[in-house]
N, C-alpha and C positions, 0 to 999 in steps of 0.2 A: 525810194521812188513809189507813190500809188498805184494800187491792184487792177491790173487790167477791168473795165466790164464787160461784157455782151447781155445785150440785153435781146428778148425774146416778144415778139408780138405773131398770134396765130391766132386762127378761126380754129383751135382745138378742142376749147375748150378745157376742165379740171377734172372732167367728171372718170376718164381715165389713164390709162401707165406713158400716151405718148407726151407729154411733155417734161415727165419723168424722165424718160428716158433719151430726152435733145440734152440735159443737163446733169447725165451720167456723161451719154460723151463725154460733155464739154469739161467737166471736170476730171476724167480719164486725162487727158491728154494735158490738161493745165488745171491741173489742183488750186492755183493759184489766179484765179478769176473769181470776182463780183457778178452775180448772177440777177439780172436784176428782170422779172417780170413785168411790160408794159398792158400786156392784155391776153388773152385767149377768148375773148368773146367777140373780136370781129365776125360781124356778123359771116354763117358762112358759104364761102367760096364767093363772097364780096370785095372784087380790089379796092372800088372805091372807097368803101368803109376800111379794108385794110390805107389805103394810101391816105386817105385824113388821118387817123389815125397815129401813124406812122412820122406822116408831118410832123401834128400841132408837135407833141412828145416829143422828139430827138433834139429838138434845138432849144432845152433846157440841158442836154446834157455834155459831158465835158469834153477837149478834144481826147483823142481817139478812141472814142466809147465805138463796137461795134455792135448794129445793130442787126442781130437776124430778123425776116419781116418773111414768114410763109401762112400765103393766102394765092394756094396753090391747086387752083381745080384743073387742071393741067397734069400736073405728078403721071412724072410718066411718059409723055410725049415725048413729042421736037425742040420742047423748050426751052430756054438755057439755062442751065443756072449762072446769076450773073456776080462778081464782086464789084464795088461800086466807091470810088471813095467822090465825095462831097462836102468842102469842106474839108473841117478840120476829121471828119468819122467816116465812118465805114458802115456799110450797108451793104447784106447780104440774104440772096433771097432770088425766088423765080421770074426769070424774063416774060413778064404778062404787065404789066405797068403797074404794077401793085407799089413803085418809088416813084412814082412821076410828079408828084406833087415838090418831094425832094429835089429829083434834076431840076425843075423849074427856080425852086426859091433857091439851086448852088449852082445853078447852071455857068455860073462864070470862074467855077473852081471844080471839075466835077470830070473824073476817070470812068469809062464802065470798061468791066473783064468782062470777056464766058470764059465760066470757069470750067478745065478745061485737063488741069493734074489731075487723074482721078489716084494718086497714091496719095492725097488729101484723102478718098473718100473710104469712109467703113464697107467691107469685103466681109461675106459674098452684100452686092446693093439691092435692095429692097428697089420695085417700082411706085409700091405704093409711100415711100413716107422716108421722101428727101428729106425732111425736116431732122430727122435724126444720122441719115448716112452721108446727106453731102453737107447743107448746110450747120450742122453742129459743128464736125468738124475743121472747115472751114474755117469758121470760124474759134474754133480756139488757138490752130493753127497761125493763125494770125496772131494774136495775142502773143506768142510768144517770140515773133521774127518783126513783124510789123510788116512784114516788104511783100508788096503785092503782086511785083512781076513775076513770081514763078507760076503764080496759081491760073494764070491764062494770058491771053495776047485783049488788046484794047477793041473796041470793037464799037460800032458809031451806031450802026441801026436797031439799035436795043428799041424795045418797043414801050411806047408813053401815049399818053391819053390826052387829049382835053380836059381842065373841068372845066366843069355847067359855069355857065356866067350869066348873070340875068341879061333882059335886052330892054332897052331905052323906049317909048314911044311917046313925043310929048313930054307928056308929066305922069306917063302913066309908065310904072319900071316891074318887069317880068320877072321872077322868079320861082327857085321851087323848094319845097323844103330835103335836105340831104342827111337829116338822119333824126331817130326820134331818143332820145335819149333817155337812159332809166327810169329817172323820175317826169321821160311823158314831153318834156319839153321840146318843142320843133325849131332844131337849127336848120336855119337858110342861108343860102346861098349872098344872100345879101350884104355889103359892107355900109360902112358908114361914108365910106367914098360914092354908092353905088345911089344911097337915100342921101343927101347932107343935110337940109331942109330940112328933115325929122332927127336926125343925129343932133343938129343943132338945138331944134325946139323951135323953132322959127317959124312953121308951117305948119299949119292943117292935113291930113289928112289920112285917110283911109285904107285896111292894111284889111286883104281879103286871101282865108287860106283856105283854100278847097268854098265853104258855102257857109264859111262862118267870120266873123266880122270880128275885125278887132282896132279898137281908135287913141288909143292911148299906151305913152312910151313914156316906162317908168327906168329908173335907174339902177334898182334890185329885184330881184323876184320879190322878195317880203315887201316890196309897196305896191303889189296888186292889190287886191279886194280882194276877199274869200269868192272862191267859185268865178273871177273876173278873167280873160282871156287878155294879155297883158305883152307888148312887147321891149325887147331888150336887149341893147349891144352888152354879146357876153364876152366869156374870159379870152374865146379864139378871134376876136373882133365884128360875128358874124350875129343875124340880125338873130335872134332866138322868141318863138311865141310861148308863153308860161304862161302858170296857172298857180297862183302861189296856194302853196301847200296843198296841190292839183296837178291833174293829169290834163294838159295842154289837148296830147292828141285826145284822149278817150273826149274832152270837153269836145270841141272842136269835132270830130266825128273824121280826125286825116288822117294819114302815113305818113310815109317817108314817099318822094313823087311829088307828092300833091302840086297845084300852083300854087306857085303866093305872089299877086298883085299891088302894089302899091299906086296910088294917085297920091296924087301932092298940086296942090291946089296953089 
């Protein structure tokens, strides 16, 4: 039987002891797990960025993978710790919407539990480090038993938010920049379904991001001329704006949250 996989997704960064402490807790409880770091560079306190990250990454993991997701600006408050069964995988994290996109993707096979069985927690329990004292040990104990019932009762009133959707008005579609990646590419919330004429390459269009203009759609990042901002449908299925070997955010002078306007003719 393959070793259980526990993944970690946090906004902790890697400059101090936090991630290492979580791994120590997990391995003390179950030394036979494989721990995978998805990322510890979620934008600090940014629940939407965390939701996008875990949704995009988790779909590529095998059955019974346990995902620990800690983007938790409300740590120590009344927000609840959750254990989620979604499809064939498990998600453990705070009840602040960080798993909203997983909820939507797996809504036909979703069970959400409020973790209340505190004998699974580390003691004494810190009010500022639930990643170490609640989420990590719960993941480890789950990987030994695979039984979710003992951790707490099912709930229906868990927090979720609506993913920002494009708005269409005639031939104009408005969206936003959801993320600026490490290369300066601008990930928008527009998919091929939102702008089918552009995706099919059979219509003229004008794309404005902030005050910058983009008039060319390419198949790969390398197809753009040096210094030219181009559109490309990226690996996540969203329209991205990129500059070949450059930084689109700097070239266009925009950042996350910038308005994206597409006019199709």
